[in-house]
C-alpha positions in Angstrom: 16.7 75.4 23.8 17.2 77.7 20.8 15.4 80.6 22.6 12.7 80.8 20.0 9.6 80.3 22.1 7.1 80.9 19.3 8.5 78.0 17.2 8.6 75.8 20.3 5.0 76.6 21.1 4.0 75.8 17.6 5.8 72.5 17.7 4.2 71.4 21.0 0.8 72.3 19.6 1.5 70.3 16.5 2.6 67.4 18.7 -0.5 67.6 20.8 -2.8 67.9 17.8 -1.2 65.0 16.1 -1.5 62.7 19.0 -4.9 63.7 20.2 -6.8 64.4 17.0 -5.0 62.9 14.0 -3.5 59.7 15.4 -6.7 58.1 16.8 -8.3 58.5 13.4 -5.5 56.6 11.7 -6.5 53.0 10.6 -3.5 51.3 12.2 -3.9 53.1 15.5 -6.4 50.5 16.7 -3.8 47.7 16.1 -1.1 49.5 18.1 -0.1 48.1 21.5 -2.1 49.6 24.3 0.9 50.2 26.7 2.5 52.4 24.0 -0.8 54.4 23.7 -0.9 54.9 27.5 2.8 56.0 27.5 2.2 58.5 24.8 -0.9 59.9 26.6 1.1 60.0 29.8 3.9 62.0 28.1 1.4 64.3 26.7 -0.1 65.0 30.1 3.3 65.2 31.9 5.4 67.0 29.4 3.6 68.4 26.4 0.6 70.1 28.0 2.6 71.8 30.9 5.4 72.9 28.5 2.8 74.2 26.0 1.1 76.2 28.8 4.4 77.5 30.1 5.4 78.7 26.6 1.9 80.1 26.1 2.3 82.3 29.2 5.8 83.4 28.1 4.5 84.3 24.6 1.5 86.2 26.0 3.8 88.1 28.4 6.2 88.9 25.5 3.4 90.0 23.2 1.7 92.1 25.9 5.0 93.8 26.5 5.5 94.4 22.8 1.9 95.6 22.5 2.4 98.0 25.4 5.6 99.4 23.8 3.7 99.7 20.5 0.9 101.6 22.2 3.4 103.9 23.8 5.2 104.5 20.5 1.9 105.0 18.8 0.8 107.5 21.4 4.1 109.4 21.0 3.6 109.5 17.3 0.0 110.8 17.7 1.2 113.5 20.1 4.0 114.5 17.7 1.5 114.6 14.9 -0.9 116.6 17.0 1.9 119.1 17.9 2.9 119.4 14.3 -0.7 119.8 13.2 -1.2 122.5 15.9 2.0 124.2 14.8 0.9 124.0 11.2 -2.5 125.5 12.1 -0.8 128.2 14.1 1.4 129.1 11.2 -1.6 129.1 8.8 -3.6 131.3 11.2 -0.6 133.7 11.4 -0.4 133.8 7.6 -4.1 134.6 7.4 -3.7 137.2 10.1 -0.8 138.9 8.3 -2.8 138.7 5.0 -5.8 140.3 6.7 -3.6 143.0 8.1 -2.0 143.7 4.7 -5.5 143.8 3.1 -6.7 146.2 5.8 -3.6 148.4 5.4 -4.1 148.4 1.6 -7.8 149.3 2.0 -6.8 152.0 4.5 -4.2 153.4 2.0 -6.9 153.4 -0.7 -9.3 155.1 1.6 -6.8 157.8 2.5 -5.8 158.3 -1.1 -9.5 158.6 -1.9 -10.0 161.1 0.9 -7.0 163.1 -0.3 -8.3 163.1 -3.8 -11.7 164.3 -2.6 -10.0 167.0 -0.4 -7.9 168.2 -3.4 -11.0 168.3 -5.6 -12.9 170.3 -3.0 -9.9 172.7 -2.6 -9.7 173.0 -6.4 -13.4 173.8 -6.5 -13.0 176.4 -3.7 -10.0 177.9 -5.5 -11.9 178.1 -8.8 -14.9 179.6 -7.0 -12.7 182.2 -5.3 -10.9 182.9 -8.6 -14.2 183.2 -10.4 -15.7 185.5 -7.7 -12.7 187.7 -7.1 -11.0 187.3 -10.4 -13.5 189.5 -12.2 -13.4 192.1 -9.4 -9.6 192.1 -9.6 -9.8 192.8 -13.3 -12.0 195.9 -12.6 -9.9 197.2 -9.7 -7.9 199.9 -11.7 -11.1 201.8 -12.0 -11.1 203.1 -8.4 -8.5 203.9 -5.6 -7.5 201.2 -3.2 -7.6 203.7 -0.2 -10.6 206.0 -0.3 -9.6 209.6 -0.7 -6.0 208.9 -1.9 -5.8 209.0 -5.6 -2.0 208.4 -6.0 0.8 207.3 -3.8 2.7 210.0 -1.9 5.8 211.4 -3.6 7.1 213.6 -0.7 10.1 211.8 0.8 9.4 213.1 4.3 5.8 211.9 4.2 7.0 208.5 3.0 9.5 208.4 5.8 7.0 209.3 8.5 4.4 207.0 7.1 6.5 204.0 8.5 6.5 205.4 12.0 3.8 204.5 14.5 1.3 206.9 15.8 2.3 208.9 18.9 1.0 207.6 22.3 -0.6 211.0 22.9 -3.1 210.2 20.3 -1.9 212.9 17.9 -2.2 213.0 14.2 0.8 210.7 13.9 3.0 213.4 12.3 6.2 214.1 14.2 6.8 217.4 15.8 9.8 219.4 14.9 12.6 219.0 17.4 12.7 221.5 20.2 15.8 223.7 20.4 
């Protein structure tokens, strides 16, 4: 009547237990009137047992429904946890990938800097070798002429002017001819 089937089921079970197990063991039970005993057993069979079974079925149905809802909720939680775990793993993998890329970039930059340093050292060695090889020859250059057979630069203005002109196509000496009048 109250709608609390669990409490009703417990009360019916207590009633059944009391009349079937506890009451026959009581010392005054044997002195009780037999028709009262039969009426009590008849009520147990007609009312208490069927009602207890009915309540038991309702409770089992209710608990099975609650258990199914619980399992659905638990499955949703597990799926949500699995998604968050997968997302967390993806984020962690992405962080590791970015860290590896940064490390590779730093190593590449170090490698390029090392290559540049070696290249500069080699260029410096080459420059020093050239300076050493040709530097001593340049110091001794004033001893001889730069162009064989010419001891000093030309001082004649006409020769200097004609020196800048190209050779004639006829294959001449390269000196211009006087203009024809």
